[in-house]
Residue, then its C-alpha position, 0 to 999 in steps of 0.5 A: x436352496x439359496x433361500x433356505x441357506x439362512x435357516x440351514x446355517x442357523x440349524x447347524x450352529x444351533x446343533x453345535x450350541x445345544x451339544x454343549x448343553x449336555x453335562x460333562x460326563x466321565x466314561x465308565x472305565x475312565x478316571x472320574x475327573x468331572x465328578x472330582x471337578x464338581x466337588x465344592x470348596x471355598x476360595x476367595x470367600x465363595x463356594x465354587x467347584x474344584x474345576x473353577x479353582x483349577x481353571x483360575x489357577x492355571x490361567x494365573x500361572x500360564x494364561x491358559x485354561x488347559x495344558x498342552x502336552x506338546x513340549x512336555x513330551x506328549x504321550x511318550x513323556x506321559x508313559x514315562x511319567x506313569x512308569x515313574x509313578x508306578x515305582x513310588x513307595x505307595x504305588x501298586x503294580x500296573x496292569x495291562x489295562x492300566x497301560x492301555x487306559x493311560x497310554x491313550x492320554x490326550x495331547x491336552x490336559x484339562x485344568x482339573x487333570x493338571x490340578x490333580x497331578x500337581x496336588x497328588x503326584x507333584x514330582x510329575x507335575x514339576x516337569x510340566x512347562x507351565x510358567x510363562x516368562x517373556x521378558x528377555x532380561x528376566x530370562x538372562x538374569x535367572x540364567x534360563x537361556x538354555x532351558x525351557x520351551x519356546x513356542x509362539x514367541x513365549x518361553x515356558x519353564x517347569x517348576x524344576x527349572x525355576x526352583x533353584x532360582x528361587x533365592x535369586x527371585x526372592x532377592x529381586x522381589x524384596x527389592x521390588x516391594x519397596x517400589x510403588x506398583x504403578x512405577x514398576x518397570x516391565x522387568x519388575x512386573x514380570x519378576x513379581x508375576x513369576x514369584x506369585x505364580x511359583x507361590x500359587x503353584x506351591x500352595x496347590x501342591x499342598x492343598x490335599x496333602x503335605x507335599x512330601x507325604x508318600x502315604x497320607x492315609x497311614x500318616x493320618x491313622x498314626x496321628x490319630x492313634x498318637x493324638x490323645x496320649x500326646x495331648x495328655x502328655x503336653x498338658x501334663x508338661x505345661x502343668x509341671x507334672x511328669x509326662x511321657x516324652x515319647x508321646x509328645x515326640x510322637x505328635x510334635x512333628x506331625x503338628x508342626x507339619x500340619x501347621x505349615x500345611x494350614x498356612x500353605x493349602x490353597x482352597x478350603x476343602x473341608x466343610x463345617x460339620x453338620x452340627x456346626x452353627x456356622x455354615x461358612x466355617x470351612x477349613x483346609x486340611x492343615x487346619x482340620x488336622x491341627x484342630x483335631x487335637x482339640x476336637x473330636x478327632x480327624x473329620x471324615x472329609x480329611x480321610x476321604x481326600x487322603x484316600x483319594x490321593x492315595x488311590x490316584x498315586x497308586x493308579x487305582x482307578x476303581x478305588x479312586x472313582x468309588x471314593x469320589x462317588x461316595x464322598x459326593x453322596x456324603x456331601x449331598x447329605x451334609x451340604x446339599x446347597x453347596x454341592x448343587x452350586x458346585x455342579x451348576x458352576x461346573x456346567x457353566x464352565x464347560x458351557x462357556x457361553x461367552x466364548x461361543x458368543x465371541x465366535x458367533x459374533x465374528x462369524x455374523x460380522x463377516x457375513x454381514x460385511x459380505x452381504x454389503x459386497x454382493x448385496x445378498x439379502x440371504x447373507x444378511x438374513x443369515x448374519x441376523x439369525x446368527x446375531x439373534x442366536x449369539x444374543x440368546x447365548x450371551x443372555x443365558x450366560x448373563x442369567x447363569x452368572x446372576x443365578x450363581x452369584x445371587x447378584x444383578x448382572x454387573x458386579x465387577x469390571x469383567x461382568x460390566x464389560x460383558x453387560x455393556x456388550x449385551x446392551x450394545x447387541x440388543x440395541x443393534x438388533x433393534x436397529x436392524x429390525x427397523x432398518x434391515x440394511x445390515x448396519x445394525x448387524x455389523x454394529x452389534x457384532x463388532x461391539x459384542x465381539x470387542x467387549x467380550x474379547x476385553x472381558x476375556x483378557x480381564x478374566x486372565x487375572x483369575x476368578x471373575x465371580x470373586x466377592x464384591x468390594x464392600x461398597x458395591x455389596x448392595x443389591x438394590x443399587x446394583x440393580x439400578x445405578x450400575x445397570x442403568x449407567x452401563x446401558x448408557x455406556x453401551x448406547x454411546x459405544x453403539x453411536x460411535x461404531x455406527x459413525x465409524x461405519x458411516x465414515x468407512x463406507x463413505x471414504x473407502x467404498x461407493x456403498x454409502x448412498x444418500x438414503x443410507x447416510x440419512x438412515x445412519x444419521x437418524x440412528x446415531x441421533x436417536x441413540x445419542x438421545x438414548x445414551x444421554x438419558x441413561x448416562x445422566x440418570x445412572x450418574x444421578x443414581x450413583x450420586x444417591x448411592x454415594x450419599x448413602x454409602x460414603x455420606x456425600x453425593x459428589x466428591x470429584x472422584x476420577x470415576x465420577x468425573x468420567x461418568x460426568x464427562x460422558x453425560x456432558x459429551x452426549x449433551x454437547x452432541x445434541x446441543x451442537x446438532x440442535x443449534x445447527x453447528x453440526x450436520x450429518x457428518x459433524x454428528x458422526x465425528x463427534x460420536x466417534x470421539x464419544x468412544x474415546x470419552x467412554x473408554x477413558x471414563x470407563x477403563x482409563x480411570x481404572x489405570x490411575x488406581x486412585x479414588x473410592x472407585x479404584x477397585x477396578x484397577x487394570x494393570x497394563x491396559x494403558x497401552x491398549x487404551x491408547x492404541x484404541x483411542x489413536x484408532x478412533x482419532x484416525x477415523x475422526x480425521x477420515x471423517x473430516x476429509x472433504x466429501x468430494x474426496x470420499x469414494x461414495x461422493x466423488x464426482x467421478x463415481x456419481x455417474x456410475x452409481x446412478 
C-alpha cells in the first residue's frame, strides 16, 4: 500500500485537474450565465469574452473575482431584491417556479452574475458591498464610520453609501491630481482608487443600456420611428428652411442621452457590420445609436442586447436564454473568429491553471519537506509526481495564453513572472531527475509557488492580456531576447533558493551531510554557469533589439543596468570560485545575494517608473521587495556563522550522525 501511495495520490489529483477541463455549462432550467459570459466584446484593444470584462472589473473594484453575499444579506436579501425587481414598471408577475429557481441563489455570485446585475438591475446592485476601503482617515473624512460591513480587517461599502460622498471625493481627487503619483501618500492613493472604482462601476452600469432606462426596447423602437423625420427637420433647420419643431424635439433628448451613453459605456459590445471593411470597428451601444442617425438605422445587435436587458429585468428566464442563444448563432455567422476566441478565453478563465498550480506546488513542497524529516522515499516520489503534474498544468496555461494572445510567452510583467516560475520549475525537475534527494523538488515547488503568487498579485490590477507597449510589439524579439533573459533570471533564482536550502539544513537541522553539501555545491555552481550564459546572451540580444527600436545599443536605462548587474554578479561568483577566493559556503552566500540582485533588477527598477522600460511600473511593491531582500540578508548572515555552530557540523552531533 505504501509503495502505491504516490500513484494513488497522483491519480486523485489528476482526476481533480481533469474535472476542471469540462467546459462550464448552464443547466437547462437556469439562467444562461455562461453563454452570456462567452459573448465576445472588445476592451483594452483586444477581443475578449464578457466573462473576462466582468472578472477584471470586479478585481479592480473589490480585489476579488467573485462576490460573497455574506454581509449583503445572503439568500434572504436576494429574495427581497427579487421582490423589488418584480415591482419595476417593466417587470412581469413572478411565478412559483421563478421563486423556487431564484430562492436557491448561492452564497457567492460570480463575476458575470454581478456584471449582469449591475448593468441590468443597478438598483439592486447598488446595495452590494463591493467597494473596499481600508485607510481609516479616508473612512473618517468621508464620514463612513457607521456604514458598510467589516470583514477580515477590511471595510466594505455599497454604491448607495458612497454616492452621496462623490462631491467630497471629487474635491480631494482634484487636489491629488496636482501631486506626482510617486509622491502620493497612502491616503491619497486610497482616495484615488475609490474614485476610479466608482467611475468604473458607473461605466459598467451604462454598458448595455442607459442607467435610468426602464424599457429600453420600447425606447429604441420610438427612437427609430422618430429618427428619419427628426433628422430631416434638423437639416431643414440648419439650411434656414421651415422645419417641424415637434420632430426635432422627439429625437433631441434621445440623441443627448445616447451621446452621454457613448462616453460612459465600458466595453465595445457592437461588432462591425458584415459588409464593413474595417473588422476592428467595434462600438458601444451609445455610439451605435448616435450613428444610426446617419446610417441604415439601429444595428440588430443593439436590439438584441436591449431585449436581453428587458427579459432579465422581467425575470423572464426562457426569453433571456432564447435571445442569448439566438444572438450567439448570429455572431457565429458574422464574426466566427471572435466568437471562437471568446469561448476559448472563457474556458481558460474557468480552467484557472495557474491557481491550480499554486495549490499543487505548495502541496508538493510540504510533502518533500516531510520526506526529509522521516527519510521516506514514498513521500519524495509523491512530491515529485505532483511537481510533474503541476508543471504540466503550468505549461498548459502558458501555451493557452500564447494561443489566445498570438504572442510568445512573455508580453508583460505578469506573464514574465509566470514564465520565470515555469523555467525555475523545469530546472528543479532536471536537478531532481539526476540527484533524487528532494532538493530539486523543494526548490522547484518554492520558486514556482512564489512566482505564481507574485503573478496573482500583479493580476489584481486588471487585464493580464492587455495590448503590449509599442516597443514590445515585435514577435521575433519577444521570442529571443525576452525569453532568453527570463530563463537567465529563473536560473539565478534557482541557484539562490538552492543556497537557502543549504543554509537552512546546515544551520537549523542535522540533515546536511557532507555528501548532500557537496551535491548542493555542484548544483549551485552548474546553475550559476547556466544563469551567466543566458543572462549575458539575453542582455546582448536586448541591446540589438534596442538598437533597432530606439536607435542605440545601450543607454544606461534602469532596466538595462539591472540586467547588466545580474550578468556581472553571476560572473563575479564564478571568478571568485575559480580564483579560490570562496569555497562551498562562500558560493552559497553569494548565490543568496543573487536573489537580491535579480529581484531589484527585475522588480525594483519598475518602482522607479522612469526610463524606456517603465511600462512595467509596480505601484506599492517597494515594501514587499524590501521585506524579501531583508529576508535574504538574514539567510546570508546565517550562512556566515562559523560552521562549528551549525547543527549539521557541531562536534556534539557528529557522533550521533555517525
